[in-house]
C-alpha positions in Angstrom: 0.2 0.3 0.0 1.2 3.4 -0.8 1.0 5.1 2.3 1.9 2.6 4.9 2.0 -1.0 5.5 -0.8 -3.2 6.9 -1.7 -7.0 7.8 -4.6 -8.5 5.8 -5.6 -12.1 5.2 -5.3 -13.3 1.6 -9.4 -13.9 2.0 -9.9 -10.0 2.0 -7.7 -8.7 -0.6 -9.3 -7.8 -3.7 -7.3 -8.9 -7.0 -7.7 -6.6 -10.0 -5.9 -8.6 -12.4 -3.3 -6.5 -13.9 -0.8 -8.4 -15.9 3.1 -8.1 -14.8 4.1 -4.9 -16.5 0.9 -2.5 -15.4 1.5 -4.2 -11.6 4.9 -2.4 -12.7 3.3 0.8 -13.9 1.2 0.7 -10.2 4.5 0.4 -8.2 5.9 3.4 -10.1 2.9 5.3 -9.6 3.1 4.3 -5.8 6.3 4.9 -5.4 6.2 8.8 -6.9 3.3 9.4 -4.5 5.0 8.1 -1.5 8.2 10.6 -2.2 6.1 13.1 -2.1 3.6 12.7 0.8 4.3 13.4 4.4 2.4 13.9 7.4 3.4 18.0 7.3 2.1 18.8 4.0 -1.0 20.9 3.5 -4.4 19.0 3.8 -5.3 19.5 0.5 -2.6 18.4 -0.6 -2.4 15.3 1.2 -6.0 14.6 0.2 -5.1 15.1 -3.5 -2.3 12.7 -2.7 -4.5 9.8 -1.1 -6.7 9.9 -4.3 -4.2 9.6 -6.5 -3.0 6.6 -4.5 -6.7 5.0 -4.7 -6.9 5.3 -8.5 -7.6 1.7 -9.9 -6.2 1.7 -12.9 -2.4 1.2 -13.7 -2.2 4.8 -15.4 -2.6 8.5 -14.3 -4.4 10.8 -16.6 -3.2 13.8 -18.4 -4.6 16.0 -15.9 -3.2 13.5 -13.0 0.0 13.3 -14.3 0.7 17.1 -14.3 -0.7 17.5 -10.5 1.8 15.1 -9.8 5.1 16.2 -11.6 3.7 20.2 -10.1 3.5 18.3 -6.7 7.0 17.0 -7.4 8.8 20.1 -8.5 7.2 22.0 -5.6 8.7 19.8 -3.2 12.2 18.9 -5.2 11.5 15.7 -5.6 13.2 13.7 -8.6 
């Protein structure tokens, strides 16, 4: 999970059946979000990052990508 570690029984997990390449794309998105996220961020920024972390697809839209790029540059990530 992008915002921490949690222990969950397998029967409570939902599979999105992503192929390996899409799983890797999801991991990249989560890693980028995790690099920016911190408890000291403004509430709006934290909410936006949390929303991006909950996206159930292996890519970001053009607008989502621009927002994440902006946050990365604002907080000097990359």
